All heavy atoms as a GROMACS GRO file, in nm:
protein
  635
    1MET      N    1  11.258   8.159   9.406
    1MET     CA    2  11.124   8.209   9.421
    1MET      C    3  11.102   8.319   9.316
    1MET      O    4  11.186   8.406   9.298
    1MET     CB    5  11.106   8.267   9.562
    1MET     CG    6  10.976   8.339   9.581
    1MET     SD    7  10.955   8.419   9.742
    1MET     CE    8  10.977   8.283   9.852
    2THR      N    9  10.988   8.315   9.253
    2THR     CA   10  10.954   8.418   9.155
    2THR      C   11  10.890   8.536   9.227
    2THR      O   12  10.843   8.525   9.340
    2THR     CB   13  10.856   8.365   9.049
    2THR    OG1   14  10.730   8.338   9.112
    2THR    CG2   15  10.909   8.239   8.981
    3LYS      N   16  10.882   8.649   9.158
    3LYS     CA   17  10.816   8.766   9.215
    3LYS      C   18  10.667   8.737   9.237
    3LYS      O   19  10.609   8.783   9.336
    3LYS     CB   20  10.836   8.888   9.127
    3LYS     CG   21  10.979   8.938   9.133
    3LYS     CD   22  10.998   9.062   9.050
    3LYS     CE   23  11.144   9.107   9.058
    3LYS     NZ   24  11.168   9.225   8.976
    4GLN      N   25  10.605   8.661   9.148
    4GLN     CA   26  10.464   8.627   9.165
    4GLN      C   27  10.443   8.539   9.288
    4GLN      O   28  10.345   8.554   9.360
    4GLN     CB   29  10.409   8.558   9.040
    4GLN     CG   30  10.258   8.556   9.034
    4GLN     CD   31  10.196   8.695   9.045
    4GLN    OE1   32  10.246   8.793   8.995
    4GLN    NE2   33  10.083   8.703   9.113
    5GLU      N   34  10.536   8.448   9.315
    5GLU     CA   35  10.529   8.367   9.436
    5GLU      C   36  10.544   8.455   9.561
    5GLU      O   37  10.476   8.434   9.661
    5GLU     CB   38  10.636   8.258   9.434
    5GLU     CG   39  10.610   8.149   9.331
    5GLU     CD   40  10.728   8.055   9.312
    5GLU    OE1   41  10.845   8.098   9.329
    5GLU    OE2   42  10.704   7.938   9.279
    6LEU      N   43  10.633   8.555   9.552
    6LEU     CA   44  10.651   8.648   9.664
    6LEU      C   45  10.524   8.729   9.687
    6LEU      O   46  10.481   8.747   9.802
    6LEU     CB   47  10.769   8.741   9.637
    6LEU     CG   48  10.795   8.849   9.742
    6LEU    CD1   49  10.819   8.788   9.880
    6LEU    CD2   50  10.910   8.937   9.699
    7VAL      N   51  10.460   8.775   9.580
    7VAL     CA   52  10.334   8.848   9.592
    7VAL      C   53  10.230   8.763   9.663
    7VAL      O   54  10.159   8.809   9.754
    7VAL     CB   55  10.282   8.894   9.454
    7VAL    CG1   56  10.138   8.942   9.462
    7VAL    CG2   57  10.371   9.003   9.396
    8LYS      N   58  10.220   8.636   9.627
    8LYS     CA   59  10.124   8.545   9.689
    8LYS      C   60  10.152   8.529   9.839
    8LYS      O   61  10.061   8.531   9.922
    8LYS     CB   62  10.128   8.410   9.618
    8LYS     CG   63  10.035   8.305   9.674
    8LYS     CD   64   9.891   8.333   9.641
    8LYS     CE   65   9.804   8.214   9.680
    8LYS     NZ   66   9.686   8.255   9.752
    9ILE      N   67  10.280   8.515   9.876
    9ILE     CA   68  10.318   8.503  10.016
    9ILE      C   69  10.281   8.629  10.093
    9ILE      O   70  10.226   8.623  10.203
    9ILE     CB   71  10.468   8.472  10.030
    9ILE    CG1   72  10.497   8.330   9.983
    9ILE    CG2   73  10.516   8.492  10.174
    9ILE    CD1   74  10.644   8.298   9.970
   10ILE      N   75  10.308   8.745  10.033
   10ILE     CA   76  10.273   8.871  10.098
   10ILE      C   77  10.122   8.883  10.113
   10ILE      O   78  10.072   8.919  10.221
   10ILE     CB   79  10.332   8.991  10.019
   10ILE    CG1   80  10.485   8.990  10.031
   10ILE    CG2   81  10.273   9.123  10.070
   10ILE    CD1   82  10.554   9.089   9.939
   11GLU      N   83  10.048   8.852  10.008
   11GLU     CA   84   9.901   8.859  10.016
   11GLU      C   85   9.847   8.765  10.124
   11GLU      O   86   9.758   8.802  10.200
   11GLU     CB   87   9.839   8.823   9.881
   11GLU     CG   88   9.857   8.929   9.775
   11GLU     CD   89   9.808   8.886   9.638
   11GLU    OE1   90   9.790   8.765   9.613
   11GLU    OE2   91   9.787   8.976   9.555
   12ASP      N   92   9.902   8.644  10.130
   12ASP     CA   93   9.854   8.544  10.226
   12ASP      C   94   9.889   8.576  10.371
   12ASP      O   95   9.816   8.540  10.463
   12ASP     CB   96   9.910   8.405  10.192
   12ASP     CG   97   9.850   8.347  10.065
   12ASP    OD1   98   9.749   8.401  10.014
   12ASP    OD2   99   9.907   8.247  10.015
   13ASN      N  100  10.002   8.645  10.392
   13ASN     CA  101  10.052   8.663  10.528
   13ASN      C  102  10.048   8.806  10.581
   13ASN      O  103  10.068   8.826  10.701
   13ASN     CB  104  10.196   8.611  10.536
   13ASN     CG  105  10.202   8.461  10.515
   13ASN    OD1  106  10.168   8.384  10.603
   13ASN    ND2  107  10.242   8.419  10.396
   14PHE      N  108  10.026   8.904  10.495
   14PHE     CA  109  10.033   9.043  10.540
   14PHE      C  110   9.910   9.124  10.500
   14PHE      O  111   9.916   9.246  10.490
   14PHE     CB  112  10.160   9.111  10.486
   14PHE     CG  113  10.285   9.048  10.541
   14PHE    CD1  114  10.353   8.952  10.469
   14PHE    CD2  115  10.333   9.084  10.665
   14PHE    CE1  116  10.467   8.892  10.519
   14PHE    CE2  117  10.448   9.026  10.716
   14PHE     CZ  118  10.515   8.929  10.644
   15THR      N  119   9.797   9.058  10.478
   15THR     CA  120   9.672   9.127  10.450
   15THR      C  121   9.596   9.142  10.581
   15THR      O  122   9.572   9.044  10.652
   15THR     CB  123   9.588   9.049  10.348
   15THR    OG1  124   9.663   9.039  10.226
   15THR    CG2  125   9.457   9.119  10.318
   16ASN      N  126   9.560   9.267  10.614
   16ASN     CA  127   9.492   9.290  10.742
   16ASN      C  128   9.341   9.264  10.730
   16ASN      O  129   9.292   9.225  10.623
   16ASN     CB  130   9.522   9.431  10.796
   16ASN     CG  131   9.464   9.542  10.712
   16ASN    OD1  132   9.370   9.525  10.635
   16ASN    ND2  133   9.520   9.662  10.727
   17VAL      N  134   9.268   9.287  10.838
   17VAL     CA  135   9.125   9.255  10.841
   17VAL      C  136   9.044   9.341  10.744
   17VAL      O  137   8.933   9.304  10.707
   17VAL     CB  138   9.066   9.269  10.984
   17VAL    CG1  139   9.128   9.167  11.077
   17VAL    CG2  140   9.083   9.410  11.038
   18ASP      N  141   9.099   9.454  10.700
   18ASP     CA  142   9.032   9.540  10.604
   18ASP      C  143   9.065   9.502  10.460
   18ASP      O  144   9.021   9.569  10.367
   18ASP     CB  145   9.070   9.686  10.628
   18ASP     CG  146   9.025   9.736  10.764
   18ASP    OD1  147   8.912   9.702  10.805
   18ASP    OD2  148   9.102   9.808  10.830
   19GLY      N  149   9.145   9.396  10.442
   19GLY     CA  150   9.183   9.353  10.307
   19GLY      C  151   9.297   9.432  10.246
   19GLY      O  152   9.321   9.426  10.126
   20VAL      N  153   9.370   9.506  10.329
   20VAL     CA  154   9.481   9.590  10.284
   20VAL      C  155   9.613   9.520  10.316
   20VAL      O  156   9.633   9.473  10.427
   20VAL     CB  157   9.477   9.728  10.353
   20VAL    CG1  158   9.597   9.812  10.315
   20VAL    CG2  159   9.347   9.800  10.321
   21ILE      N  160   9.701   9.512  10.218
   21ILE     CA  161   9.835   9.457  10.242
   21ILE      C  162   9.912   9.558  10.325
   21ILE      O  163   9.925   9.675  10.287
   21ILE     CB  164   9.907   9.425  10.111
   21ILE    CG1  165   9.835   9.312  10.038
   21ILE    CG2  166  10.054   9.391  10.136
   21ILE    CD1  167   9.888   9.285   9.900
   22ASP      N  168   9.964   9.514  10.439
   22ASP     CA  169  10.033   9.603  10.532
   22ASP      C  170  10.175   9.551  10.554
   22ASP      O  171  10.196   9.454  10.627
   22ASP     CB  172   9.957   9.609  10.664
   22ASP     CG  173  10.015   9.712  10.760
   22ASP    OD1  174  10.125   9.764  10.734
   22ASP    OD2  175   9.950   9.738  10.862
   23ILE      N  176  10.270   9.614  10.489
   23ILE     CA  177  10.411   9.575  10.505
   23ILE      C  178  10.491   9.694  10.561
   23ILE      O  179  10.609   9.710  10.530
   23ILE     CB  180  10.472   9.522  10.373
   23ILE    CG1  181  10.453   9.621  10.258
   23ILE    CG2  182  10.413   9.387  10.337
   23ILE    CD1  183  10.526   9.582  10.131
   24ARG      N  184  10.425   9.773  10.645
   24ARG     CA  185  10.494   9.886  10.708
   24ARG      C  186  10.602   9.837  10.802
   24ARG      O  187  10.594   9.728  10.857
   24ARG     CB  188  10.394   9.970  10.789
   24ARG     CG  189  10.297  10.047  10.703
   24ARG     CD  190  10.200  10.123  10.787
   24ARG     NE  191  10.101  10.029  10.842
   24ARG     CZ  192   9.997  10.066  10.914
   24ARG    NH1  193   9.977  10.191  10.942
   24ARG    NH2  194   9.911   9.975  10.958
   25GLY      N  195  10.703   9.922  10.821
   25GLY     CA  196  10.803   9.898  10.924
   25GLY      C  197  10.917   9.806  10.882
   25GLY      O  198  10.995   9.764  10.967
   26LEU      N  199  10.928   9.774  10.754
   26LEU     CA  200  11.040   9.690  10.710
   26LEU      C  201  11.169   9.770  10.715
   26LEU      O  202  11.171   9.889  10.687
   26LEU     CB  203  11.017   9.639  10.567
   26LEU     CG  204  10.894   9.551  10.544
   26LEU    CD1  205  10.882   9.516  10.396
   26LEU    CD2  206  10.901   9.426  10.628
   27GLU      N  207  11.279   9.705  10.751
   27GLU     CA  208  11.410   9.769  10.755
   27GLU      C  209  11.506   9.691  10.667
   27GLU      O  210  11.513   9.569  10.675
   27GLU     CB  211  11.464   9.774  10.897
   27GLU     CG  212  11.384   9.865  10.988
   27GLU     CD  213  11.446   9.878  11.126
   27GLU    OE1  214  11.568   9.856  11.141
   27GLU    OE2  215  11.370   9.910  11.219
   28PHE      N  216  11.577   9.763  10.581
   28PHE     CA  217  11.673   9.701  10.490
   28PHE      C  218  11.810   9.763  10.512
   28PHE      O  219  11.821   9.884  10.534
   28PHE     CB  220  11.630   9.722  10.344
   28PHE     CG  221  11.499   9.657  10.309
   28PHE    CD1  222  11.380   9.728  10.318
   28PHE    CD2  223  11.495   9.525  10.268
   28PHE    CE1  224  11.259   9.669  10.286
   28PHE    CE2  225  11.374   9.465  10.236
   28PHE     CZ  226  11.256   9.537  10.245
   29ASN      N  227  11.914   9.683  10.502
   29ASN     CA  228  12.052   9.731  10.514
   29ASN      C  229  12.117   9.742  10.377
   29ASN      O  230  12.237   9.723  10.362
   29ASN     CB  231  12.133   9.638  10.604
   29ASN     CG  232  12.089   9.645  10.747
   29ASN    OD1  233  12.060   9.753  10.798
   29ASN    ND2  234  12.080   9.532  10.814
   30SER      N  235  12.036   9.773  10.276
   30SER     CA  236  12.086   9.787  10.141
   30SER      C  237  11.993   9.881  10.064
   30SER      O  238  11.894   9.929  10.118
   30SER     CB  239  12.090   9.650  10.071
   30SER     OG  240  11.959   9.596  10.064
   31SER      N  241  12.024   9.907   9.939
   31SER     CA  242  11.935   9.985   9.854
   31SER      C  243  11.813   9.902   9.819
   31SER      O  244  11.819   9.779   9.817
   31SER     CB  245  12.007  10.028   9.726
   31SER     OG  246  12.115  10.112   9.757
   32VAL      N  247  11.700   9.967   9.794
   32VAL     CA  248  11.574   9.898   9.766
   32VAL      C  249  11.509   9.958   9.643
   32VAL      O  250  11.497  10.081   9.632
   32VAL     CB  251  11.477   9.909   9.887
   32VAL    CG1  252  11.344   9.843   9.855
   32VAL    CG2  253  11.538   9.848  10.011
   33HIS      N  254  11.467   9.874   9.549
   33HIS     CA  255  11.391   9.917   9.432
   33HIS      C  256  11.248   9.864   9.446
   33HIS      O  257  11.227   9.743   9.457
   33HIS     CB  258  11.451   9.861   9.302
   33HIS     CG  259  11.580   9.925   9.265
   33HIS    ND1  260  11.586  10.031   9.179
   33HIS    CD2  261  11.706   9.901   9.305
   33HIS    CE1  262  11.712  10.069   9.166
   33HIS    NE2  263  11.787   9.991   9.242
   34ILE      N  264  11.151   9.953   9.444
   34ILE     CA  265  11.011   9.912   9.447
   34ILE      C  266  10.938   9.976   9.328
   34ILE      O  267  10.828  10.025   9.340
   34ILE     CB  268  10.941   9.946   9.580
   34ILE    CG1  269  10.955  10.094   9.614
   34ILE    CG2  270  10.994   9.859   9.692
   34ILE    CD1  271  10.867  10.139   9.730
   35SER      N  272  11.003   9.975   9.215
   35SER     CA  273  10.949  10.037   9.094
   35SER      C  274  10.846   9.948   9.027
   35SER      O  275  10.835   9.829   9.055
   35SER     CB  276  11.063  10.065   8.995
   35SER     OG  277  11.159  10.148   9.054
   36ASP      N  278  10.771  10.008   8.935
   36ASP     CA  279  10.676   9.937   8.849
   36ASP      C  280  10.568   9.862   8.926
   36ASP      O  281  10.526   9.754   8.887
   36ASP     CB  282  10.749   9.842   8.753
   36ASP     CG  283  10.846   9.914   8.662
   36ASP    OD1  284  10.808  10.019   8.608
   36ASP    OD2  285  10.960   9.868   8.649
   37MET      N  286  10.524   9.920   9.037
   37MET     CA  287  10.415   9.860   9.115
   37MET      C  288  10.284   9.882   9.040
   37MET      O  289  10.261   9.990   8.986
   37MET     CB  290  10.405   9.925   9.253
   37MET     CG  291  10.533   9.919   9.334
   37MET     SD  292  10.565   9.760   9.404
   37MET     CE  293  10.460   9.765   9.544
   38LYS      N  294  10.200   9.782   9.036
   38LYS     CA  295  10.067   9.793   8.979
   38LYS      C  296   9.968   9.762   9.091
   38LYS      O  297   9.966   9.651   9.142
   38LYS     CB  298  10.051   9.698   8.861
   38LYS     CG  299  10.138   9.737   8.742
   38LYS     CD  300  10.134   9.634   8.632
   38LYS     CE  301  10.220   9.675   8.516
   38LYS     NZ  302  10.362   9.683   8.543
   39VAL      N  303   9.890   9.862   9.130
   39VAL     CA  304   9.805   9.852   9.248
   39VAL      C  305   9.662   9.884   9.208
   39VAL      O  306   9.636   9.990   9.153
   39VAL     CB  307   9.853   9.950   9.358
   39VAL    CG1  308   9.764   9.942   9.479
   39VAL    CG2  309   9.998   9.923   9.395
   40ASN      N  310   9.570   9.792   9.234
   40ASN     CA  311   9.428   9.813   9.204
   40ASN      C  312   9.355   9.866   9.327
   40ASN      O  313   9.252   9.815   9.367
   40ASN     CB  314   9.362   9.683   9.156
   40ASN     CG  315   9.409   9.643   9.019
   40ASN    OD1  316   9.434   9.728   8.935
   40ASN    ND2  317   9.424   9.515   8.997
   41GLY      N  318   9.408   9.965   9.388
   41GLY     CA  319   9.353  10.030   9.506
   41GLY      C  320   9.435  10.155   9.528
   41GLY      O  321   9.475  10.220   9.433
   42TYR      N  322   9.464  10.186   9.653
   42TYR     CA  323   9.552  10.301   9.679
   42TYR      C  324   9.690  10.250   9.718
   42TYR      O  325   9.706  10.138   9.765
   42TYR     CB  326   9.493  10.393   9.786
   42TYR     CG  327   9.487  10.334   9.925
   42TYR    CD1  328   9.598  10.342  10.010
   42TYR    CD2  329   9.373  10.271   9.971
   42TYR    CE1  330   9.593  10.287  10.136
   42TYR    CE2  331   9.368  10.216  10.098
   42TYR     CZ  332   9.478  10.224  10.180
   42TYR     OH  333   9.474  10.170  10.304
   43LEU      N  334   9.790  10.334   9.696
   43LEU     CA  335   9.928  10.304   9.736
   43LEU      C  336   9.970  10.410   9.835
   43LEU      O  337   9.971  10.529   9.803
   43LEU     CB  338  10.021  10.304   9.615
   43LEU     CG  339  10.170  10.283   9.640
   43LEU    CD1  340  10.195  10.148   9.705
   43LEU    CD2  341  10.249  10.296   9.511
   44SER      N  342   9.999  10.370   9.956
   44SER     CA  343  10.037  10.464  10.062
   44SER      C  344  10.186  10.451  10.088
   44SER      O  345  10.235  10.344  10.122
   44SER     CB  346   9.958  10.432  10.189
   44SER     OG  347  10.003  10.514  10.294
   45GLN      N  348  10.257  10.560  10.068
   45GLN     CA  349  10.400  10.566  10.101
   45GLN      C  350  10.416  10.683  10.197
   45GLN      O  351  10.403  10.798  10.157
   45GLN     CB  352  10.485  10.591   9.977
   45GLN     CG  353  10.485  10.480   9.877
   45GLN     CD  354  10.574  10.514   9.758
   45GLN    OE1  355  10.591  10.630   9.722
   45GLN    NE2  356  10.630  10.413   9.695
   46ASP      N  357  10.443  10.655  10.323
   46ASP     CA  358  10.461  10.765  10.417
   46ASP      C  359  10.565  10.727  10.520
   46ASP      O  360  10.598  10.611  10.538
   46ASP     CB  361  10.328  10.806  10.482
   46ASP     CG  362  10.265  10.693  10.562
   46ASP    OD1  363  10.306  10.675  10.679
   46ASP    OD2  364  10.178  10.625  10.509
   47SER      N  365  10.616  10.828  10.585
   47SER     CA  366  10.713  10.814  10.694
   47SER      C  367  10.838  10.737  10.650
   47SER      O  368  10.892  10.657  10.725
   47SER     CB  369  10.648  10.744  10.815
   47SER     OG  370  10.536  10.818  10.858
   48GLN      N  371  10.884  10.762  10.527
   48GLN     CA  372  11.008  10.699  10.479
   48GLN      C  373  11.126  10.769  10.544
   48GLN      O  374  11.129  10.891  10.553
   48GLN     CB  375  11.021  10.710  10.326
   48GLN     CG  376  10.900  10.670  10.247
   48GLN     CD  377  10.865  10.523  10.256
   48GLN    OE1  378  10.932  10.445  10.321
   48GLN    NE2  379  10.757  10.485  10.192
   49ASN      N  380  11.225  10.693  10.588
   49ASN     CA  381  11.348  10.746  10.643
   49ASN      C  382  11.461  10.693  10.556
   49ASN      O  383  11.497  10.576  10.565
   49ASN     CB  384  11.365  10.703  10.789
   49ASN     CG  385  11.483  10.768  10.855
   49ASN    OD1  386  11.580  10.806  10.790
   49ASN    ND2  387  11.478  10.780  10.986
   50VAL      N  388  11.515  10.779  10.469
   50VAL     CA  389  11.612  10.737  10.369
   50VAL      C  390  11.744  10.809  10.394
   50VAL      O  391  11.747  10.931  10.395
   50VAL     CB  392  11.560  10.769  10.225
   50VAL    CG1  393  11.660  10.724  10.120
   50VAL    CG2  394  11.424  10.704  10.203
   51LYS      N  395  11.851  10.732  10.415
   51LYS     CA  396  11.981  10.794  10.440
   51LYS      C  397  12.051  10.835  10.311
   51LYS      O  398  12.143  10.914  10.313
   51LYS     CB  399  12.068  10.700  10.521
   51LYS     CG  400  12.016  10.681  10.661
   51LYS     CD  401  12.107  10.601  10.749
   51LYS     CE  402  12.044  10.594  10.888
   51LYS     NZ  403  12.122  10.517  10.980
   52GLY      N  404  12.006  10.783  10.198
   52GLY     CA  405  12.059  10.822  10.068
   52GLY      C  406  11.960  10.912   9.997
   52GLY      O  407  11.900  11.001  10.058
   53ASP      N  408  11.938  10.890   9.869
   53ASP     CA  409  11.845  10.967   9.789
   53ASP      C  410  11.713  10.893   9.773
   53ASP      O  411  11.710  10.771   9.775
   53ASP     CB  412  11.903  10.995   9.649
   53ASP     CG  413  12.033  11.074   9.655
   53ASP    OD1  414  12.044  11.162   9.742
   53ASP    OD2  415  12.122  11.047   9.572
   54LEU      N  416  11.604  10.967   9.756
   54LEU     CA  417  11.473  10.910   9.728
   54LEU      C  418  11.430  10.958   9.590
   54LEU      O  419  11.421  11.078   9.566
   54LEU     CB  420  11.370  10.955   9.833
   54LEU     CG  421  11.225  10.914   9.809
   54LEU    CD1  422  11.211  10.762   9.810
   54LEU    CD2  423  11.134  10.976   9.914
   55TYR      N  424  11.411  10.863   9.498
   55TYR     CA  425  11.371  10.895   9.361
   55TYR      C  426  11.227  10.854   9.339
   55TYR      O  427  11.188  10.742   9.369
   55TYR     CB  428  11.458  10.819   9.260
   55TYR     CG  429  11.604  10.856   9.264
   55TYR    CD1  430  11.695  10.778   9.334
   55TYR    CD2  431  11.651  10.969   9.198
   55TYR    CE1  432  11.830  10.811   9.338
   55TYR    CE2  433  11.785  11.003   9.202
   55TYR     CZ  434  11.874  10.924   9.273
   55TYR     OH  435  12.006  10.957   9.276
   56GLN      N  436  11.148  10.945   9.288
   56GLN     CA  437  11.011  10.915   9.248
   56GLN      C  438  10.990  10.982   9.112
   56GLN      O  439  11.008  11.103   9.100
   56GLN     CB  440  10.908  10.970   9.347
   56GLN     CG  441  10.911  10.902   9.480
   56GLN     CD  442  10.805  10.957   9.575
   56GLN    OE1  443  10.769  11.074   9.568
   56GLN    NE2  444  10.755  10.872   9.662
   57SER      N  445  10.952  10.904   9.013
   57SER     CA  446  10.929  10.962   8.881
   57SER      C  447  10.832  10.877   8.801
   57SER      O  448  10.808  10.761   8.834
   57SER     CB  449  11.061  10.976   8.804
   57SER     OG  450  11.121  10.850   8.787
   58PHE      N  451  10.775  10.937   8.700
   58PHE     CA  452  10.686  10.870   8.605
   58PHE      C  453  10.567  10.802   8.674
   58PHE      O  454  10.531  10.690   8.640
   58PHE     CB  455  10.763  10.770   8.517
   58PHE     CG  456  10.873  10.834   8.437
   58PHE    CD1  457  11.005  10.822   8.478
   58PHE    CD2  458  10.844  10.906   8.324
   58PHE    CE1  459  11.107  10.881   8.406
   58PHE    CE2  460  10.945  10.967   8.252
   58PHE     CZ  461  11.078  10.954   8.291
   59GLN      N  462  10.507  10.869   8.773
   59GLN     CA  463  10.391  10.814   8.841
   59GLN      C  464  10.268  10.833   8.752
   59GLN      O  465  10.251  10.939   8.692
   59GLN     CB  466  10.366  10.885   8.975
   59GLN     CG  467  10.488  10.903   9.063
   59GLN     CD  468  10.549  10.774   9.113
   59GLN    OE1  469  10.500  10.665   9.089
   59GLN    NE2  470  10.660  10.784   9.182
   60LYS      N  471  10.183  10.733   8.742
   60LYS     CA  472  10.054  10.743   8.674
   60LYS      C  473   9.947  10.719   8.778
   60LYS      O  474   9.938  10.610   8.833
   60LYS     CB  475  10.041  10.641   8.561
   60LYS     CG  476  10.128  10.671   8.442
   60LYS     CD  477  10.100  10.573   8.329
   60LYS     CE  478  10.188  10.606   8.210
   60LYS     NZ  479  10.162  10.516   8.098
   61VAL      N  480   9.868  10.820   8.806
   61VAL     CA  481   9.771  10.815   8.914
   61VAL      C  482   9.634  10.853   8.860
   61VAL      O  483   9.618  10.961   8.806
   61VAL     CB  484   9.811  10.911   9.029
   61VAL    CG1  485   9.712  10.904   9.142
   61VAL    CG2  486   9.952  10.881   9.078
   62LYS      N  487   9.536  10.765   8.872
   62LYS     CA  488   9.400  10.798   8.828
   62LYS      C  489   9.326  10.880   8.932
   62LYS      O  490   9.233  10.952   8.900
   62LYS     CB  491   9.321  10.671   8.795
   62LYS     CG  492   9.370  10.605   8.668
   62LYS     CD  493   9.276  10.497   8.622
   62LYS     CE  494   9.327  10.440   8.491
   62LYS     NZ  495   9.238  10.340   8.435
   63GLY      N  496   9.367  10.871   9.057
   63GLY     CA  497   9.308  10.951   9.164
   63GLY      C  498   9.395  11.072   9.192
   63GLY      O  499   9.444  11.137   9.099
   64ASP      N  500   9.417  11.104   9.317
   64ASP     CA  501   9.496  11.219   9.359
   64ASP      C  502   9.638  11.178   9.394
   64ASP      O  503   9.661  11.065   9.439
   64ASP     CB  504   9.434  11.284   9.484
   64ASP     CG  505   9.293  11.336   9.458
   64ASP    OD1  506   9.267  11.382   9.345
   64ASP    OD2  507   9.211  11.330   9.550
   65LEU      N  508   9.732  11.266   9.373
   65LEU     CA  509   9.870  11.249   9.418
   65LEU      C  510   9.892  11.353   9.527
   65LEU      O  511   9.890  11.473   9.501
   65LEU     CB  512   9.970  11.269   9.304
   65LEU     CG  513  10.119  11.268   9.341
   65LEU    CD1  514  10.158  11.137   9.406
   65LEU    CD2  515  10.204  11.297   9.220
   66LEU      N  516   9.907  11.308   9.650
   66LEU     CA  517   9.920  11.397   9.764
   66LEU      C  518  10.060  11.384   9.823
   66LEU      O  519  10.105  11.273   9.852
   66LEU     CB  520   9.816  11.362   9.870
   66LEU     CG  521   9.671  11.353   9.820
   66LEU    CD1  522   9.582  11.294   9.928
   66LEU    CD2  523   9.622  11.489   9.778
   67GLN      N  524  10.128  11.497   9.840
   67GLN     CA  525  10.258  11.499   9.905
   67GLN      C  526  10.258  11.613  10.005
   67GLN      O  527  10.222  11.726   9.970
   67GLN     CB  528  10.371  11.519   9.804
   67GLN     CG  529  10.388  11.404   9.708
   67GLN     CD  530  10.507  11.423   9.616
   67GLN    OE1  531  10.548  11.535   9.589
   67GLN    NE2  532  10.561  11.314   9.567
   68SER      N  533  10.298  11.585  10.127
   68SER     CA  534  10.300  11.691  10.229
   68SER      C  535  10.405  11.659  10.334
   68SER      O  536  10.449  11.546  10.348
   68SER     CB  537  10.163  11.706  10.294
   68SER     OG  538  10.129  11.588  10.364
   69ASN      N  539  10.445  11.761  10.405
   69ASN     CA  540  10.534  11.749  10.521
   69ASN      C  541  10.665  11.679  10.488
   69ASN      O  542  10.709  11.591  10.560
   69ASN     CB  543  10.463  11.678  10.637
   69ASN     CG  544  10.337  11.750  10.681
   69ASN    OD1  545  10.336  11.871  10.692
   69ASN    ND2  546  10.231  11.676  10.703
   70GLN      N  547  10.728  11.718  10.376
   70GLN     CA  548  10.856  11.660  10.337
   70GLN      C  549  10.969  11.732  10.412
   70GLN      O  550  10.968  11.853  10.423
   70GLN     CB  551  10.880  11.674  10.186
   70GLN     CG  552  10.766  11.631  10.097
   70GLN     CD  553  10.726  11.484  10.110
   70GLN    OE1  554  10.792  11.406  10.177
   70GLN    NE2  555  10.618  11.448  10.047
   71GLU      N  556  11.064  11.656  10.464
   71GLU     CA  557  11.183  11.713  10.528
   71GLU      C  558  11.304  11.666  10.449
   71GLU      O  559  11.333  11.546  10.446
   71GLU     CB  560  11.191  11.667  10.673
   71GLU     CG  561  11.308  11.726  10.747
   71GLU     CD  562  11.311  11.683  10.892
   71GLU    OE1  563  11.204  11.677  10.955
   71GLU    OE2  564  11.423  11.654  10.941
   72VAL      N  565  11.371  11.759  10.381
   72VAL     CA  566  11.481  11.724  10.290
   72VAL      C  567  11.605  11.802  10.330
   72VAL      O  568  11.601  11.925  10.336
   72VAL     CB  569  11.442  11.758  10.143
   72VAL    CG1  570  11.555  11.723  10.049
   72VAL    CG2  571  11.314  11.686  10.104
   73GLU      N  572  11.715  11.733  10.356
   73GLU     CA  573  11.840  11.801  10.388
   73GLU      C  574  11.916  11.839  10.261
   73GLU      O  575  11.994  11.932  10.262
   73GLU     CB  576  11.927  11.713  10.477
   73GLU     CG  577  11.870  11.697  10.617
   73GLU     CD  578  11.959  11.615  10.708
   73GLU    OE1  579  12.078  11.594  10.677
   73GLU    OE2  580  11.907  11.568  10.811
   74GLY      N  581  11.891  11.767  10.153
   74GLY     CA  582  11.955  11.797  10.025
   74GLY      C  583  11.865  11.885   9.941
   74GLY      O  584  11.803  11.979   9.990
   75ILE      N  585  11.853  11.855   9.813
   75ILE     CA  586  11.775  11.933   9.718
   75ILE      C  587  11.641  11.866   9.694
   75ILE      O  588  11.635  11.746   9.672
   75ILE     CB  589  11.851  11.947   9.584
   75ILE    CG1  590  11.982  12.023   9.605
   75ILE    CG2  591  11.765  12.013   9.479
   75ILE    CD1  592  12.073  12.021   9.485
   76LEU      N  593  11.534  11.944   9.698
   76LEU     CA  594  11.402  11.896   9.657
   76LEU      C  595  11.379  11.946   9.515
   76LEU      O  596  11.370  12.067   9.492
   76LEU     CB  597  11.291  11.948   9.750
   76LEU     CG  598  11.148  11.918   9.707
   76LEU    CD1  599  11.124  11.767   9.698
   76LEU    CD2  600  11.049  11.982   9.803
   77PHE      N  601  11.375  11.856   9.420
   77PHE     CA  602  11.359  11.892   9.279
   77PHE      C  603  11.231  11.831   9.227
   77PHE      O  604  11.211  11.710   9.236
   77PHE     CB  605  11.476  11.841   9.196
   77PHE     CG  606  11.459  11.862   9.049
   77PHE    CD1  607  11.480  11.988   8.994
   77PHE    CD2  608  11.418  11.760   8.966
   77PHE    CE1  609  11.462  12.009   8.857
   77PHE    CE2  610  11.398  11.780   8.831
   77PHE     CZ  611  11.422  11.904   8.777
   78GLU      N  612  11.143  11.915   9.177
   78GLU     CA  613  11.022  11.867   9.112
   78GLU      C  614  11.022  11.925   8.972
   78GLU      O  615  10.996  12.043   8.953
   78GLU     CB  616  10.897  11.910   9.191
   78GLU     CG  617  10.889  11.845   9.326
   78GLU     CD  618  10.768  11.888   9.406
   78GLU    OE1  619  10.735  12.008   9.406
   78GLU    OE2  620  10.707  11.799   9.468
   79GLY      N  621  11.056  11.843   8.874
   79GLY     CA  622  11.065  11.888   8.735
   79GLY      C  623  10.944  11.844   8.656
   79GLY      O  624  10.844  11.799   8.711
   80PHE      N  625  10.957  11.858   8.528
   80PHE     CA  626  10.846  11.822   8.439
   80PHE      C  627  10.849  11.678   8.402
   80PHE      O  628  10.939  11.606   8.418
   80PHE     CB  629  10.846  11.910   8.314
   80PHE     CG  630  10.978  11.910   8.244
   80PHE    CD1  631  11.004  11.818   8.144
   80PHE    CD2  632  11.076  12.001   8.277
   80PHE    CE1  633  11.126  11.817   8.078
   80PHE    CE2  634  11.198  12.000   8.211
   80PHE     CZ  635  11.222  11.909   8.113
   0.00000   0.00000   0.00000
């Protein structure tokens, strides 16, 4: 299966009545890469529970970038 075929399956099966793709609540027993997303709307990432590290970098946002209520047991680093 190609990534484009996977996108089509997700669009066909996980789009709610408001036209928003809703894939909340997925659980993985491995590391996950969700880099290089191209979204023609908003991208909501909230309530992540990560037992390892969470990396976010090189975001390009035409609207607002909002981050709040972070709970970090390790180091919170926000560089340039």
